[in-house]
C-alpha positions as CSV (number, residue, x, y, z in Angstrom):
1,M,0.0,0.0,0.0
2,R,1.4,3.4,-1.0
3,A,2.0,5.8,1.8
4,D,-0.3,8.3,0.3
5,S,-3.1,5.9,-0.7
6,K,-6.7,6.5,0.3
7,G,-6.5,3.5,2.8
8,E,-3.4,4.9,4.4
9,R,-4.9,8.4,4.7
10,T,-8.0,7.0,6.2
11,R,-6.0,5.0,8.7
12,N,-3.9,8.0,9.7
13,A,-7.1,10.1,10.1
14,L,-8.5,7.4,12.4
15,I,-5.3,7.5,14.5
16,D,-5.5,11.3,14.7
17,A,-9.1,11.0,15.8
18,A,-8.1,8.4,18.5
19,I,-5.4,10.9,19.7
20,R,-8.1,13.6,20.1
21,V,-10.4,11.2,22.0
22,V,-7.7,10.0,24.4
23,A,-6.5,13.6,25.0
24,K,-10.1,14.7,25.8
25,E,-11.4,11.8,27.7
26,G,-8.6,9.4,28.6
27,L,-7.3,6.1,27.3
28,S,-9.8,4.0,29.2
29,A,-12.6,5.9,27.5
30,L,-11.2,5.1,24.0
31,S,-13.8,3.2,21.9
32,Y,-14.4,2.5,18.3
33,R,-17.7,4.4,18.5
34,R,-16.0,7.5,19.9
35,V,-13.2,7.3,17.2
36,A,-15.8,6.9,14.4
37,A,-17.6,10.0,15.7
38,A,-14.5,12.0,16.0
39,A,-13.3,11.1,12.5
40,G,-16.8,11.4,10.9
41,V,-16.8,7.9,9.6
42,S,-18.7,4.7,10.1
43,L,-18.1,2.3,12.9
44,A,-17.4,-0.5,10.4
45,L,-14.6,1.5,8.9
46,V,-12.8,1.7,12.3
47,N,-13.2,-2.0,12.8
48,Y,-11.9,-2.7,9.3
49,H,-8.6,-0.8,9.8
50,F,-8.2,-1.9,13.5
51,P,-9.7,-5.3,14.1
52,V,-8.6,-5.2,17.8
53,K,-8.4,-2.2,20.1
54,S,-4.8,-3.0,21.2
55,E,-3.7,-2.5,17.6
56,L,-5.3,1.0,17.6
57,V,-3.6,1.9,20.8
58,A,-0.3,0.6,19.5
59,S,-0.7,2.6,16.3
60,L,-1.6,5.7,18.3
61,S,1.5,5.3,20.5
62,A,3.8,4.7,17.5
63,T,2.5,7.8,15.7
64,V,3.1,10.0,18.7
65,L,6.5,8.5,19.3
66,R,7.5,8.8,15.6
67,T,6.5,12.5,15.5
68,Y,8.4,13.2,18.7
69,A,11.5,11.3,17.5
70,Q,11.5,13.2,14.2
71,S,11.4,16.5,16.0
72,I,14.5,15.6,18.1
73,E,16.3,14.1,15.1
74,R,15.7,17.3,13.0
75,T,17.1,19.3,15.9
76,I,20.2,17.1,16.1
77,D,20.7,17.6,12.3
78,R,20.5,21.4,12.8
79,V,23.1,21.2,15.6
80,N,25.4,19.0,13.5
81,S,25.0,21.5,10.7
82,G,26.4,24.2,12.8
83,T,23.4,25.8,14.5
84,A,24.5,26.8,18.0
85,M,22.1,25.4,20.6
86,T,22.6,24.1,24.1
87,F,21.0,21.0,25.6
88,D,19.1,23.2,28.0
89,S,17.7,25.5,25.3
90,I,16.5,22.6,23.2
91,A,14.9,20.9,26.2
92,R,13.0,24.1,27.0
93,R,11.8,24.5,23.4
94,L,10.6,20.9,23.3
95,L,8.8,21.3,26.6
96,R,7.2,24.5,25.4
97,N,6.0,22.7,22.2
98,A,4.7,19.8,24.2
99,I,2.4,21.9,26.3
100,T,1.2,24.2,23.6
101,R,1.4,23.2,19.9
102,D,1.5,19.4,20.6
103,R,-0.7,19.3,23.7
104,E,-3.1,16.7,22.4
105,R,-0.3,14.3,21.5
106,T,1.3,15.0,24.9
107,L,-1.9,14.1,26.7
108,A,-2.2,10.9,24.6
109,W,1.4,10.0,25.5
110,A,0.8,10.6,29.2
111,E,-2.3,8.4,29.1
112,I,-0.3,5.5,27.6
113,V,2.3,5.9,30.3
114,L,-0.2,5.7,33.1
115,E,-2.2,2.9,31.5
116,A,0.9,0.8,31.3
117,A,0.7,-0.2,35.0
118,R,-2.8,-1.7,34.3
119,H,-2.4,-3.7,31.1
120,P,0.5,-5.8,29.8
121,E,0.2,-4.5,26.2
122,S,0.5,-0.9,27.4
123,L,3.4,-1.8,29.6
124,A,5.3,-2.9,26.5
125,L,4.5,0.4,24.9
126,A,5.7,2.4,27.9
127,R,9.0,0.4,27.9
128,E,9.4,1.1,24.2
129,W,8.9,4.8,24.9
130,D,11.4,4.7,27.7
131,S,14.1,3.0,25.6
132,E,13.5,5.4,22.7
133,L,13.7,8.5,24.9
134,Q,17.0,7.4,26.3
135,R,18.4,6.8,22.8
136,L,17.2,10.1,21.4
137,W,18.3,12.3,24.3
138,T,21.7,10.5,24.4
139,A,22.1,11.4,20.7
140,L,21.1,15.0,21.5
141,A,23.6,15.1,24.4
142,V,26.4,13.9,22.1
143,A,25.5,16.5,19.5
144,T,25.4,19.4,22.0
145,G,28.5,18.4,23.9
146,H,26.5,17.6,27.0
147,D,27.3,14.6,29.3
148,P,26.0,11.5,27.4
149,S,26.5,9.1,30.2
150,P,23.4,6.9,31.0
151,V,23.0,8.4,34.5
152,A,23.2,12.0,33.2
153,V,20.7,11.4,30.3
154,R,18.4,9.4,32.6
155,S,18.3,12.3,35.1
156,E,17.6,14.9,32.4
157,V,14.7,12.8,30.9
158,D,13.2,12.1,34.4
159,L,13.3,15.8,35.2
160,L,11.6,16.8,31.9
161,T,9.0,14.1,32.5
162,G,8.2,15.5,35.9
163,L,8.1,19.0,34.5
164,L,5.8,17.9,31.7
165,F,3.3,16.4,34.1
166,L,3.4,19.5,36.3
167,C,2.7,21.8,33.3
168,I,-0.1,19.6,32.1
169,A,-1.8,19.4,35.5
170,L,-1.5,23.2,36.2
171,Q,-2.3,24.3,32.6
172,V,1.0,26.0,32.2
173,D,1.2,27.7,28.8
174,G,3.9,29.3,26.8
175,T,3.5,32.6,28.6
176,S,3.8,31.2,32.1
177,L,6.4,28.5,31.4
178,A,9.5,30.7,32.1
179,D,8.1,31.7,35.6
180,T,7.1,28.1,36.3
181,L,10.6,26.9,35.6
182,E,11.9,29.4,38.2
183,G,9.6,27.9,40.8
184,K,6.8,30.5,40.5
185,V,3.8,28.1,40.4
186,P,1.0,29.6,38.4
187,V,-2.3,30.5,40.2
188,C,-5.4,28.9,38.7
189,P,-7.6,31.6,37.1
190,G,-10.3,32.7,39.4
191,Q,-8.7,30.9,42.4
192,E,-6.0,33.1,43.7
193,T,-5.4,31.0,46.8
194,P,-5.1,27.2,46.9
195,Q,-8.4,25.5,47.8
196,G,-9.2,22.0,49.0
197,P,-12.3,19.9,48.3
198,Q,-15.6,21.5,49.0
199,Q,-16.7,21.8,52.6
200,Q,-19.6,19.7,53.8
201,N,-22.5,20.9,56.0
202,P,-22.6,19.8,59.7
203,R,-25.2,17.1,59.2
204,K,-22.7,15.2,57.0
205,T,-19.8,15.2,59.5
206,G,-21.0,12.9,62.3
207,P,-19.1,9.6,63.1
208,K,-21.3,7.5,60.7
209,A,-21.0,10.2,58.0
210,V,-17.2,10.3,58.4
211,E,-17.0,6.5,58.0
212,T,-19.2,6.5,55.0
213,R,-17.3,9.3,53.3
214,A,-14.0,7.4,53.9
215,R,-15.5,4.3,52.3
216,I,-16.6,6.3,49.3
217,V,-13.1,7.9,48.9
218,E,-11.4,4.5,49.2
219,S,-13.8,3.2,46.5
220,V,-12.8,6.0,44.3
221,I,-9.1,5.2,44.8
222,A,-9.7,1.5,44.1
223,I,-11.6,2.3,40.8
224,L,-8.8,4.7,39.7
225,K,-6.2,2.1,40.4
226,E,-8.0,-0.6,38.3
227,Q,-9.6,1.4,35.5
228,G,-8.7,5.1,35.5
229,P,-10.7,8.4,35.9
230,S,-13.1,7.7,33.1
231,A,-14.6,4.8,35.0
232,I,-15.6,7.1,37.9
233,S,-19.3,7.6,38.3
234,F,-21.6,7.9,41.3
235,R,-23.2,4.5,40.3
236,A,-19.8,2.7,40.1
237,I,-18.7,4.2,43.4
238,A,-21.9,3.2,45.2
239,E,-21.6,-0.3,43.9
240,R,-18.0,-0.5,45.0
241,A,-18.7,0.9,48.4
242,D,-21.8,-1.2,48.8
243,L,-24.0,1.8,49.4
244,S,-27.2,3.1,47.9
245,P,-27.0,4.8,44.5
246,A,-27.7,8.2,46.0
247,A,-25.1,8.0,48.8
248,P,-22.1,9.5,46.9
249,S,-24.0,12.5,45.6
250,Y,-25.3,13.1,49.1
251,Y,-21.8,13.4,50.6
252,F,-19.9,14.9,47.6
253,A,-20.7,17.8,45.3
254,G,-19.5,16.1,42.1
255,I,-16.9,13.9,40.5
256,A,-14.2,16.6,40.7
257,D,-14.9,16.9,44.4
258,L,-14.4,13.2,44.8
259,L,-11.2,13.3,42.9
260,S,-10.0,16.2,45.0
261,H,-10.7,14.2,48.2
262,S,-8.9,11.2,46.7
263,Q,-5.9,13.4,45.9
264,N,-5.8,14.8,49.5
265,T,-6.1,11.3,50.9
266,L,-3.2,10.1,48.8
267,T,-1.1,13.2,49.7
268,E,-1.6,12.7,53.4
269,R,-0.6,9.0,53.1
270,S,2.5,10.1,51.3
271,R,3.3,12.7,53.9
272,T,2.9,10.0,56.7
273,R,5.3,7.7,54.9
274,Y,7.7,10.6,54.4
275,R,7.6,11.5,58.1
276,E,8.2,7.9,59.1
277,V,11.6,8.0,57.2
278,M,12.5,11.6,58.1
279,R,11.9,11.4,61.8
280,I,15.2,9.6,62.2
281,A,17.1,12.6,60.8
282,D,17.8,16.1,62.0
283,R,16.6,18.0,59.0
284,S,18.3,21.2,60.1
285,S,21.8,19.7,59.6
286,L,21.5,17.0,56.9
287,T,24.7,16.3,55.0
288,K,24.6,15.7,51.2
289,T,25.1,12.0,51.8
290,Q,22.3,11.8,54.2
291,V,19.9,13.6,51.8
292,I,20.8,11.2,49.1
293,D,20.3,8.1,51.3
294,L,17.0,9.4,52.7
295,T,15.7,10.4,49.3
296,T,16.6,7.0,47.9
297,T,15.0,5.2,50.8
298,I,11.8,7.2,50.3
299,F,11.9,6.7,46.5
300,V,12.3,2.9,46.6
301,R,9.4,2.6,49.1
302,E,7.2,4.8,47.0
303,A,8.0,2.9,43.8
304,T,7.4,-0.5,45.3
305,E,5.1,-0.6,48.3
306,S,3.1,2.4,47.3
307,G,3.2,2.0,43.5
308,P,-0.6,1.6,43.0
309,D,-1.2,4.7,45.2
310,N,1.2,6.7,43.1
311,L,-0.5,5.5,39.9
312,V,-3.8,7.2,41.1
313,F,-1.8,10.2,42.3
314,F,-0.5,10.8,38.7
315,A,-3.9,10.0,37.2
316,N,-5.4,12.8,39.2
317,W,-2.7,15.2,37.9
318,L,-3.5,14.2,34.3
319,E,-7.2,14.5,35.0
320,A,-6.6,18.1,36.2
321,A,-5.8,18.9,32.5
322,R,-9.5,18.3,31.9
323,R,-11.0,19.4,35.3
324,P,-9.8,22.8,36.4
325,E,-11.4,22.2,39.8
326,L,-8.6,19.8,40.7
327,R,-5.8,22.3,40.0
328,P,-5.8,24.2,43.4
329,V,-5.3,20.9,45.3
330,I,-2.4,20.0,43.1
331,R,-1.0,23.5,43.3
332,S,-1.1,23.4,47.1
333,F,0.8,20.0,47.0
334,V,3.4,21.5,44.6
335,D,4.0,24.5,46.9
336,N,4.4,22.3,49.9
337,Q,6.8,20.0,48.1
338,I,9.0,22.9,46.8
339,A,9.2,24.2,50.4
340,A,10.1,20.8,51.8
341,W,12.9,20.4,49.3
342,Q,14.2,23.9,50.1
343,R,14.5,22.9,53.7
344,V,16.6,19.7,53.1
345,L,18.5,20.3,49.9
346,P,22.2,21.3,50.5
347,M,23.5,23.9,48.1
348,Q,27.0,24.6,47.1
349,N,28.9,27.3,49.1
350,G,26.2,27.2,51.8
351,D,23.7,29.2,49.7
352,A,20.1,28.9,50.6
353,C,18.1,26.6,48.3
354,T,16.0,28.6,45.9
355,R,12.4,27.8,44.8
356,R,13.8,26.9,41.4
357,S,16.1,24.3,42.9
358,G,13.2,23.0,45.1
359,L,11.0,22.7,42.0
360,L,13.7,20.8,40.0
361,A,14.3,18.4,42.9
362,M,10.5,17.8,43.2
363,T,9.9,17.2,39.5
364,L,13.0,15.0,39.2
365,F,11.7,12.8,42.0
366,L,8.2,12.7,40.4
367,G,9.5,12.0,36.9
368,K,11.7,9.2,38.1
369,L,8.8,7.7,40.2
370,L,6.5,7.9,37.2
371,R,9.0,6.0,35.0
372,I,9.4,3.2,37.5
373,V,5.7,2.9,38.2
374,S,4.8,2.9,34.4
375,T,7.5,0.6,33.2
376,G,7.5,-1.8,36.1
377,S,10.1,-1.6,38.9
378,V,13.0,-3.9,38.4
379,T,15.9,-4.4,40.8
380,A,18.5,-2.9,38.5
381,D,16.5,0.4,38.2
382,L,16.0,0.7,41.9
383,V,19.6,-0.1,42.7
384,Q,20.7,2.6,40.1
385,S,18.4,5.2,41.6
386,R,20.9,6.3,44.3
387,N,23.6,7.1,41.7
388,E,21.0,9.0,39.7
389,F,19.9,11.1,42.7
390,L,23.5,11.7,43.5
391,Y,24.2,13.0,40.0
392,A,21.0,15.0,39.7
393,L,21.0,16.7,43.2
394,D,24.6,17.6,42.7
395,A,23.7,19.1,39.3
396,I,20.8,21.1,40.9
397,A,23.1,22.4,43.6
398,A,25.8,23.4,41.0
399,G,23.4,24.6,38.3
400,T,25.4,22.5,35.7
401,P,25.9,24.7,32.6
402,G,24.1,23.6,29.4
403,S,22.0,21.2,31.4
404,C,18.2,21.3,32.3
405,F,19.6,21.8,35.8
406,S,21.3,25.0,34.7
407,H,20.6,28.2,36.6
408,S,20.0,30.1,33.4
409,A,16.5,31.3,32.7
410,D,16.8,31.7,28.9
411,G,14.5,30.0,26.4
């Protein structure tokens, strides 16, 4: 079949429609009927080109990955042809494109990454993405004269992944990106101060009500772990919690309110686990080695014992791209995490840790955690994590020139 044949053009149009559906509603909401409607074709035509849904998802992933790879390869060609660009400036430009011009494809990629922990076929796609990203960014490092070692490239890619999810969740655009990269987290329009889930009236806060609300939230978290945000409905929650169909709507204002409560619950669990590790240390006088050891301990625990919880955590971040009501809760978490890293991160020459450095440390941690959760944690990856944190936190403290960890604010 010729690349420009009618059948190939139709197939590509169906893949583009699938990307739009996934970006708007999530991968778990992808169906032939939705793709047919988005593409303006018959249901039979979608079935003809993609006899099984996994083939459609794989084609979607391959298309997004190919487009991304071509963009980086064109950039490498320009650098090799004499165009002066640094690794950092290229990373900033690609990040900007990902959250603006290529936003739909970015959301589709993020959905595949999160779905990987739920389905074996998606896990293979996530691992393919991880391998290709490492290859592409290594080639880019070589072209720009940046450190091409595996630990350096891995750290840069993890950092960019964390930044990408942050920008998606908080609706960072091209205008606010520069400030965001300096640690100035954008305020959600119309919500100048971080807000939590909606408050309940007094008659819904007695002992029985508290227990029922907790059951509902746990049911939400369980559904998110197994199926994703698109599966959340009052009926599904009521069935899961073994309650009457009207119970969830009695206690919660809407789906966004439920997701906000689930995010708060997961955040508090994470803080409890963090405090359990940090209570053995004097945070006012931590050495660099202690910070690395404690960070690695927390990371390994989050990636293994709490992997499913973190899958839901990231799913809520991605859902915030579609539900603005979730953004204040996430923004509050980001502010708290930046402040926490500022307290413990040792900087060179005894300088105080800036918000920018706190942001980089936080997004590095989250990006690394997302990679492990989505590709399946293996012993080699977990063992290597300490060396990766050592490299990355040193780079943050030093503001390594030409790196994404650079102190420069250009781009």
